[in-house]
N, C-alpha and C positions, 0 to 999 in steps of 0.2 A: 425483650433486648434489652438490658443493664444499659446505666449512661456510658461506662467504658467500651463496651462492645458498639454502642451507636457511633461513637465516634471515632473507633477505629475504622468501621466499615465505611463511614463516611469519608474517609481521607481515603482508601483503598479506590473506591469508585472515583474519586473527584480524579485520583493520577492515571487511573486506566481509561479514562473516559477523556483525557487532555485534548485529543485531536478528534474527539466524534463530531463528525458534522457530515453532509450530504456528500456522497461518493464512496469509491472505494478506498477503505482503510490501507494504509501505507505500513505494510508488515516488511520481511524481509524477502518477499517475494523475488523481488527483482535480481537477487543473488542467484536464483536458481532459473537462468537465462532466460528469464522473464522480464525483460526491461520496458516491453510495449505496455504491460499493466500499468506502469507508472506514466512514462512518458509518450504520449502519443505522438511524438517525430521519429519513433522507433518502430512504426508500422510500415512493412517493408525495406527496411535497413538492411536486412540481413541476406546473404546470397542465396537463403533456403527458403521456402517458406513455412510459418510456424503455428503449429495448434498446442494451445497448452492448456492444463486442467489444474485447478486449485482447490484443495480441502484444508480449513484451518479450523482448530478446535482449542480452545483454552480451557483447562480446569476441568477435569473429567471429573472430580469428585465436587462440582458444585452444579447445582441445578439451574439451568437457562442462562450459563456461561457463554460468552461471545463467541461464535462462530461464523464463520465465511466461506464461501464456494463460488469460484470463478469459472468461466470457458471463455477462452478470447483464441480468435485467428486474426493472423495481418500476412500481407503478401504483396510481391512486387507486380505491377501490370505495367509492362513498356518498361522503359529505359530510367523514367525519373517518378513515376506514380505509385506510391503505396497505398492499400487501401488495410482496413481492421474493422473488427467489431467485437464488441465483449460483452456478456451478461455476467451480472452477479447476483449474489443472495447475501446480506448482513444481518445477523441477528445480534442483539446486544441487550440480555435483559427483556425488558419492557418495548423494546424499539427494535426495528426490523426497518431493513431497505431493500428493495429489490431494483435492479438496474439495468439499463440497455446502452452502450455508449457504440456509433459508429464514427470512425476516423477516415480523414482524408488527411494522407502526407505527401511531401514534394521532396525529392532529393534532387540536391545539385554537386554534381561530381566536375571535382577538379584537375582530377589525377588523369596522366598521360596512357596509364596503363595500370596491371594490376601489381605493379612494383611498387607503388607509392601511394596509398589510401590518403584521398584528403576531399572529405565529402561533410556537403553541410545539408542538413533536413530540417525540415517545418512541418508542424503536423496540430490538426485542429480535431476534435472528438467533440458531437453534439450528445448531449447524455440525457435522457428520458428517465425519470428515478420516481420510485413511489416510496413513502416514507411512510410506517405503521406505526402505533403507539397505542399497545393494549393497558387499558385502565381497568381491566376486570379485579374486582378485591382491593380496590383503593377505597371505596368509599366506607365511613364510620357504619358499622350496623347498626349502632343505637341511634343513628340521626338520619333523618328524613331524607332519600333519595336526592341528589341534586341534579334532576332532569337535564338540564343544558349540557352538564359534563360526564352523566354517567350513562343516558340512554343508550346511547351507541358505544359499546363495549370497547370496540377497535376504532381508532381515529386513523380515517387514511387523509392522505393528500399529494399529487403528483406535480412535480416540476421538471422543468427544463432549464440545461445550464450547457455551457460549453466550456471546454478545456483547451488551452493552446500550446504550444512548444516548440522548442528549438534543440537539436542537438549537432555535435561538431565531431568528427571522426580524422584524426589526423597521423598517419604513421599506428604507433602505439600509445597514442594520448586520446582520449576522449572526454566530452562535456556534454552534461543535458541541462535543460532548464525548464521547467513547465508552470506553469499558471491555471489551478483547478479552480471551477466556479465564478467564471471570469463575470458573468452576467448577476447584476443585484438580483438576488430572489430570497424573500420571506417567507417563511413556513407556517403556514397558517396553523396546524396543529400544536405549534409551540407558543403561539400567541395567545397569553390570556388578557388581553385588554377588553376584553368584551365584560369581564365581571370588574365593576368600579372600585371593588378592592383592590385589586392586583392591577399594578402598572407595569409589567414585567410583559416586552415584547420582544419577538426572535428578532434578531440582526437582519437585514436584508445582504451583508456582506459575508459571504462564507468562504471567500477567495482564501486559497493557499500557496503557497509558493515552494515549489522544489527545486534544488540545485544539488547537482552530482558530478563528480569531477575523477578521472581516475589514469592510471598506467599499468600496463603489463611488460613486465621485464620477462626477457628469454633468457634464462638462466644457463649461459653458454651455447652449444650447440646441439643442447640434449632435448629429449623430450619434455622439460619441465619448464613452468614458466609461473611469474607470481606477479598478483593482481592486488596491489594497495589503493584503495577508493575511500573517497567520503560521502553523504547525502546528507543533506541540511534541508530540514523544512520549517517553516513557520505558518501561522494563521494571521492573517491580516486584521482580523477584527479583534482579537482576544491578544495577539502578540504573543502566544504560546509558541516555543520551538523546542525542535531538538536536531541533536547530530548522531549519522552514524559513522564508526570509524569499522573499516572493512579490511580483512586479509584474505584472498583466496588463492589457492595453489591447483592447478592444472598437471595432470600427466598425459602427455599422448602414447597412443598405443597405435602407432601407423596412421592410417586413415580411415581405420574403423571405429575407434573408440577412443575415448578422453573422460579419464575419473578426475572429479574435480572436489573443492572441500574448502572449508575454511571457516572464521570465526569474525563474528561480527557483534560491536558494543553501541549500543544506544543510550545516548544520555538527556535529559532534559533540561533545559536552561532556566526552569520554572519549577520552583518548589512548591506542592501541596501543603497546605497547612490543617495539621489536624491536632487533637487531643484527647490522649487515653487516661486521663483525669476529669476531663470537663472543665480543668482550669489552666493549665499550663500547656502554652501553645506549642507546637512542635513543626517541623518542616521537613520535608524528605523530596529529593529531586528522582524522579524515574529512571530505570537504570534496569536494560537489557541485558544480556549476554548470550547469543546466538552460535551455536555451532551449526553448519550444514555441511552435507555430503551428494554426492549426486554422480551421475555417469550420462554421457551419451554414446550412445550403440548403433552406430552406421543410421537410421532415420528418426530412433528411438532416444527418448530421456526421461530420467526419472530422477527425483530430488526429495530429500528428507532436511526438514529443518526443525530444530527444538529449540525454543525462547526460554529462557530462566530469568526471573525478576529478582535481582539482586540488593532489594532494598531490605532493610531489616524489618518496617513491617508491612506485611502482605497478606492478601485475603487466603490465599495457602498456598502449600509449597508445591502443587502441582506445575508440571509446566504446560508451556503452548506447543502442540503438535502442527505441523505442517507438511504436506505431501502435494508434489508437483508432477504433474505427468506432460509427456511432450509427444508429438511427434512432425516429423518434418517434411515434407510434399513437395512434387513437382521437379523440374530438375535441375539441380545445382548448379548456379554458375560456378565459375571459374574463382580459387579462392584466392583472396590478398595475400600479397607476400609481406606479411607482418603479424603480429602477435596481436591480435584482435578479435577475440572470441564472439565479441557482441555481434560481427557482420560475419565472422568465418563459419560456417558449420561443415 
C-alpha cells in the first residue's frame, strides 16, 4: 500500500468508527418502528407488544465490512410495567461484539382516557457484552512472535453495564433521552499498559448520550401525516457528536395497513483529519443520507433502509443496506386519539 492510499484509508476508518464503542451502534434503526432498540423507556410503551429483527450490511464489495444483526421483544405487563430483551451481534473488521440486554420500564399515565395521550416513561436495561479482537496476521513474519500479544489470536473479554432513559408523549409530541453505558467500565482487551513502551489505556468512560424529539402533523382529516424529528448523540469521553434530521411520511389504508417512508440526514460535528499526499492535512465531517421505506400490515411490519455516505473521500461507493422485520402480538389495546405512531399500532 503506497503512502497516499495509507492516509486515505486511515481517514475513512477514523470517520466510520467515530462512535465505535460498547453497545449497539445507533444507525437509522429507530426510524423503522423500532425505538426500543435505542431507548429502554420505550419497552412496552405501545398499545401492542412487538418483536423486531434487523440485519445491516455495509459495503458488499469490501471484505470484513461492518455488519450488525439484532432481535428484540418488548411488551406491557399490567397497566404500567413494560419488559423487553435485546440480543445483537456487531462485527467491524477485526472487532466484534455480542450482547444481551434485559429491560424494565415503568409508564405513568396522566391521561383521563384515550382522547388525550399524556405519558411519562422510565426505563433501565442491564447489558452483558462480550467484545472480541482478532489479532491473527498482525505479527511481522520476519520478527520473533510476541508471545504475550499473539499467543491467543482472538482476545476476548466480557463486561456488564447499564442503560437508563426516559420518554414523554403528549398528544402528537414526543421526546426521549437515554444514557448508555452508565457504569465506568474499562475494556481490558484494549488496555496496552502492560507493555512498558506503550502508555495507551482504554478509558473507563464509555457513556453516550442520546436525545430525540419530534412531532406528528395530521395533514387535514385525510390518511396522510408527516413526522419531522431530530436525534442528537454524543460521547462523554471523546466529545464526538452527530445529529440526525429526519422527515417521515405516513399513508394509512383503513385499520389494516400503513405505508411509510422518508429521508434522514446525519452529520457529525467533528471532522476527521487525513492526508492524501502525506504532507497536506485535510478534514471532512461524516455525512449520511438515508432514504427508508416500509409498511405495517395487520400484525406484520417490514422496512428497508439504505444509507449513502456523501463525503468526497470514501472507502467505497457502495451503500449500507438494512432490513427490518416485525411482528405485533397479543391483544391490542384501544388506540389513542392522536397522530402518535410510536404508541399506536
